[in-house]
C-alpha positions in Angstrom: 221.3 -27.6 -227.4 220.3 -25.5 -230.3 221.2 -21.8 -230.3 218.9 -19.0 -231.2 218.4 -18.6 -235.0 220.6 -16.1 -236.7 219.1 -13.3 -238.8 219.7 -13.6 -242.5 223.3 -13.0 -243.6 222.1 -10.1 -245.8 220.6 -8.3 -242.7 223.8 -8.6 -240.7 225.9 -7.5 -243.6 223.7 -4.4 -244.0 224.1 -3.5 -240.3 227.9 -4.1 -240.6 228.1 -1.7 -243.6 226.0 0.9 -241.7 228.2 0.8 -238.6 231.6 0.3 -240.2 231.0 2.1 -243.5 232.5 -0.8 -245.5 231.5 -4.3 -246.4 232.5 -7.2 -244.1 235.2 -9.6 -245.2 233.5 -12.4 -247.1 234.7 -15.2 -244.8 233.2 -13.9 -241.6 230.4 -15.9 -240.1 227.1 -14.4 -239.2 227.7 -15.2 -235.5 231.1 -13.5 -235.6 229.7 -10.4 -237.3 227.0 -10.2 -234.7 229.5 -10.3 -231.9 231.7 -7.7 -233.6 228.6 -5.4 -234.0 227.6 -5.9 -230.4 231.2 -5.0 -229.2 231.3 -1.9 -231.4 228.0 -0.8 -230.0 229.3 -1.4 -226.5 232.4 0.7 -227.2 230.4 3.5 -228.6 228.1 3.5 -225.6 230.6 3.0 -222.8 234.0 3.7 -224.4 236.5 1.4 -225.9 240.0 0.3 -225.1 242.4 2.6 -223.5 245.2 4.0 -225.6 247.8 2.0 -223.7 245.8 -1.3 -224.3 245.5 -0.4 -228.0 249.3 0.1 -228.2 249.9 -3.2 -226.4 247.6 -5.1 -228.8 249.3 -3.5 -231.8 252.7 -4.6 -230.5 251.4 -8.2 -230.1 249.9 -8.1 -233.6 253.4 -7.0 -234.9 254.8 -10.2 -233.4 256.2 -9.0 -230.0 255.8 -11.7 -227.3 252.7 -11.0 -225.1 254.8 -10.8 -221.8 257.1 -8.2 -223.3 254.4 -6.2 -225.1 252.2 -6.0 -222.0 255.0 -4.9 -219.7 254.5 -1.2 -218.8 257.5 0.8 -217.8 257.5 3.2 -215.0 259.2 6.5 -215.7 262.1 7.7 -213.5 260.9 10.1 -210.9 257.6 8.3 -210.4 256.7 7.4 -206.8 254.9 4.3 -205.7 253.2 4.5 -202.2 252.0 1.5 -200.2 250.9 1.3 -196.6 251.8 -2.0 -194.8 251.2 -2.8 -191.2 250.7 0.9 -190.2 253.8 2.2 -192.1 253.7 4.1 -195.4 256.4 3.1 -197.8 257.3 5.4 -200.7 259.4 4.0 -203.6 261.0 6.2 -206.2 261.5 4.9 -209.7 265.1 5.5 -210.9 267.0 5.0 -214.2 268.4 1.8 -212.8 265.6 0.4 -210.7 264.0 1.7 -207.5 265.0 3.5 -204.3 263.5 3.0 -200.9 264.8 4.5 -197.6 268.0 5.6 -199.3 268.8 2.2 -200.6 268.7 1.1 -204.3 266.8 -2.0 -205.4 266.8 -3.7 -208.8 263.1 -4.9 -208.5 259.8 -4.1 -206.9 259.6 -7.8 -205.9 262.8 -7.5 -203.8 261.3 -4.4 -202.1 258.0 -6.2 -201.4 259.9 -9.1 -200.0 262.0 -6.7 -197.8 258.8 -5.0 -196.5 256.7 -8.1 -195.9 259.3 -10.8 -195.2 257.5 -13.1 -197.7 257.6 -13.6 -201.5 255.3 -11.1 -203.2 254.9 -10.0 -206.8 256.3 -6.5 -206.5 253.9 -5.0 -209.1 250.9 -6.6 -207.4 252.1 -5.5 -204.0 252.3 -1.9 -205.2 248.9 -2.1 -206.9 250.2 -2.2 -210.5 248.5 -4.6 -213.0 250.2 -8.0 -213.6 253.3 -7.6 -215.7 253.7 -3.9 -214.9 256.5 -2.2 -213.2 259.4 -2.8 -215.6 262.1 -4.9 -214.0 260.0 -6.4 -211.2 
């Protein structure tokens, strides 16, 4: 199925230079430049990546494994709150893990398992994004 025709390369290059204030690398295809221009326009209109996501992507670009780079750490003193079956649970983040009901835990997943009686991803149970939560 044929795609829509691309504007002339010179037209796309001119738009690139106008938006990015520099010429595009010579090896970029017209289709890629169009996608990059559309993304930049979207970022300018609606906002771009968060600072945390930008830092994560920079760590990945530096060679850090994705799982390690995307892990967000919770700072000691932070509190996670979750309601489950009519009870509110408050977990405190400590230097060595987590504290719930006066008891120390090494992972959020262990706490989630204790609360629910089933295997849960601790970060997911507490509403953190996948891979978040430090030592879960």
